[in-house]
C-alpha positions as YAML, in Angstrom:
chain: A
units: angstrom
residues:
- id: 1
  name: UNK
  ca: [-0.31, -0.13, 0.00]
- id: 2
  name: UNK
  ca: [1.45, 3.44, -0.71]
- id: 3
  name: UNK
  ca: [2.16, 6.48, 1.46]
- id: 4
  name: UNK
  ca: [-0.76, 8.49, 2.21]
- id: 5
  name: UNK
  ca: [-0.39, 12.38, 0.26]
- id: 6
  name: UNK
  ca: [0.49, 14.11, 3.48]
- id: 7
  name: UNK
  ca: [3.37, 11.80, 3.88]
- id: 8
  name: UNK
  ca: [4.59, 12.14, 0.61]
- id: 9
  name: UNK
  ca: [7.77, 15.14, -0.19]
- id: 10
  name: UNK
  ca: [6.69, 17.76, -2.32]
- id: 11
  name: UNK
  ca: [8.42, 16.29, -5.49]
- id: 12
  name: UNK
  ca: [6.46, 12.93, -4.52]
- id: 13
  name: UNK
  ca: [3.35, 15.27, -4.83]
- id: 14
  name: UNK
  ca: [3.87, 16.52, -8.15]
- id: 15
  name: UNK
  ca: [5.32, 13.44, -9.64]
- id: 16
  name: UNK
  ca: [1.35, 12.13, -8.75]
- id: 17
  name: UNK
  ca: [-0.09, 15.67, -9.80]
- id: 18
  name: UNK
  ca: [2.02, 15.73, -13.37]
- id: 19
  name: UNK
  ca: [1.05, 11.71, -13.75]
- id: 20
  name: UNK
  ca: [-3.13, 12.38, -13.66]
- id: 21
  name: UNK
  ca: [-2.39, 15.63, -15.83]
- id: 22
  name: UNK
  ca: [-0.51, 14.04, -18.53]
- id: 23
  name: UNK
  ca: [-4.00, 10.79, -18.61]
- id: 24
  name: UNK
  ca: [-6.29, 13.76, -18.98]
- id: 25
  name: UNK
  ca: [-3.62, 14.71, -22.30]
- id: 26
  name: UNK
  ca: [-3.76, 18.65, -20.24]
- id: 27
  name: UNK
  ca: [-0.72, 20.78, -22.92]
- id: 28
  name: UNK
  ca: [2.29, 21.70, -20.97]
- id: 29
  name: UNK
  ca: [1.53, 25.42, -21.72]
- id: 30
  name: UNK
  ca: [-2.28, 25.38, -19.90]
- id: 31
  name: UNK
  ca: [-0.56, 23.29, -17.21]
- id: 32
  name: UNK
  ca: [2.31, 26.01, -16.57]
- id: 33
  name: UNK
  ca: [-0.70, 28.83, -17.04]
- id: 34
  name: UNK
  ca: [-2.23, 27.12, -14.10]
- id: 35
  name: UNK
  ca: [0.58, 26.54, -11.67]
- id: 36
  name: UNK
  ca: [1.55, 29.97, -11.97]
- id: 37
  name: UNK
  ca: [-1.54, 31.39, -11.39]
- id: 38
  name: UNK
  ca: [-2.36, 29.13, -8.44]
- id: 39
  name: UNK
  ca: [1.02, 29.78, -6.94]
- id: 40
  name: UNK
  ca: [0.85, 33.47, -7.48]
- id: 41
  name: UNK
  ca: [-2.62, 33.71, -5.98]
- id: 42
  name: UNK
  ca: [-1.80, 31.32, -2.52]
- id: 43
  name: UNK
  ca: [1.29, 33.69, -2.01]
- id: 44
  name: UNK
  ca: [-1.27, 36.80, -2.83]
- id: 45
  name: UNK
  ca: [-3.36, 35.27, -0.11]
- id: 46
  name: UNK
  ca: [-0.22, 34.98, 2.32]
- id: 47
  name: UNK
  ca: [0.96, 38.16, 2.16]
- id: 48
  name: UNK
  ca: [-2.72, 40.05, 1.79]
- id: 49
  name: UNK
  ca: [-2.21, 41.57, -1.61]
- id: 50
  name: UNK
  ca: [0.91, 43.46, -1.17]
- id: 51
  name: UNK
  ca: [2.70, 43.32, -4.24]
- id: 52
  name: UNK
  ca: [5.82, 43.71, -2.82]
- id: 53
  name: UNK
  ca: [6.47, 41.50, -0.57]
- id: 54
  name: UNK
  ca: [4.77, 38.73, -3.44]
- id: 55
  name: UNK
  ca: [7.64, 39.59, -5.34]
- id: 56
  name: UNK
  ca: [10.20, 39.20, -2.65]
- id: 57
  name: UNK
  ca: [8.47, 35.96, -1.21]
- id: 58
  name: UNK
  ca: [8.32, 34.52, -4.88]
- id: 59
  name: UNK
  ca: [12.12, 35.89, -6.42]
- id: 60
  name: UNK
  ca: [10.74, 38.53, -9.25]
- id: 61
  name: UNK
  ca: [11.15, 41.69, -9.55]
- id: 62
  name: UNK
  ca: [7.62, 43.64, -8.75]
- id: 63
  name: UNK
  ca: [7.23, 44.99, -12.38]
- id: 64
  name: UNK
  ca: [7.46, 41.40, -13.52]
- id: 65
  name: UNK
  ca: [4.84, 40.51, -11.08]
- id: 66
  name: UNK
  ca: [2.72, 43.21, -12.14]
- id: 67
  name: UNK
  ca: [2.88, 42.10, -15.74]
- id: 68
  name: UNK
  ca: [2.14, 38.31, -14.22]
- id: 69
  name: UNK
  ca: [-0.89, 39.40, -12.56]
- id: 70
  name: UNK
  ca: [-1.97, 40.99, -15.62]
- id: 71
  name: UNK
  ca: [-1.73, 38.06, -18.75]
- id: 72
  name: UNK
  ca: [-2.65, 35.55, -16.15]
- id: 73
  name: UNK
  ca: [-6.30, 37.91, -15.25]
- id: 74
  name: UNK
  ca: [-5.28, 37.77, -11.63]
- id: 75
  name: UNK
  ca: [-7.43, 39.83, -9.09]
- id: 76
  name: UNK
  ca: [-6.24, 40.96, -6.14]
- id: 77
  name: UNK
  ca: [-8.88, 40.06, -3.60]
- id: 78
  name: UNK
  ca: [-9.52, 42.51, -0.86]
...
């Protein structure tokens, strides 16, 4: 019997997720965009929409983050 999801490390969790996505024939660009959007939204929630803190946490320039918000159509939740 396999490990519970909570017991897996991040690499193992991603392998499982990616395997499911490939099984469902989700295209790479779609998967990348969805991952990036969720990643940024999660950071945004943690840092309460403070783009300077979000950019620092994600290791990107604030202008780059602002551009990703526009491209991915992410809205700040207030």
